[in-house]
C-alpha angles and dihedrals in degrees: 000000000000126000092245096047115068094160090099093060107112118238112270093031130095126226091279091057093251119134117247128206121258122191115211117192123189118195132136092213115096089200091054091049089053091049092049092048090052094047096043097040110136096007096099139319106302129211115192119192133173098225144353092264090060090049091050091051091051092049092045092050091048094048111027117190115251110265092010117140111235112250115252120219114251115273091245091058092049093052096042116130118255102270094183114141105218122197117200108200093186095054095028093232138131119214135189122175107321096337127094133182129191118241130205116232090257093049090049093048093048093048092045090050093050095046093045087079106016096184095048123099108223119209118227089246092054091048092048091052093046099044105030094025088221119139100181105045116054108172114178090200090064091056094043092051092049092047091052091056092044093050089053091051093047087051090053088055092054093227124149089231114108137163114240132190118234103209113247093001115060139253139321138175117254124202107207097177095028098242116174116251120212144161124248094284097049 
């Protein structure tokens, strides 16, 4: 192995050839995965999966058996419609498949904030600072009213993306059908 070529370092080992720890957490609860990520941040590399089947698929794709034929996704998954939620900041619209809804500047800013870190739970104070850009006044009712309108519009689009409240913490975006979320250029 040369100094410039680390491609021969086996998985699970660092550049010196020493093994490194990897924490694997299996839980179906997104809230529990967030809590684990926050508690274990910086301890070791962390892999969070929803169930053992997902973990098995990850391991199988990382270490295919010799002579094994790669698994093909089901035909239904290949022909699935494009469920990407697209946000157009220039036109202030949200689009999914062939549907489009207009957004107010506040709705756009709230949705853009939430999808910027889709796993993160945003507190009402953080959302108020990011969307209204107001430090002093942090009215939960402002955020709740805006979320109500935005949920209705996301429902009109027929996307699996929704905004959910995390009791005692704040809000986050949830992706029920796992559509991709992108900006206007994605």
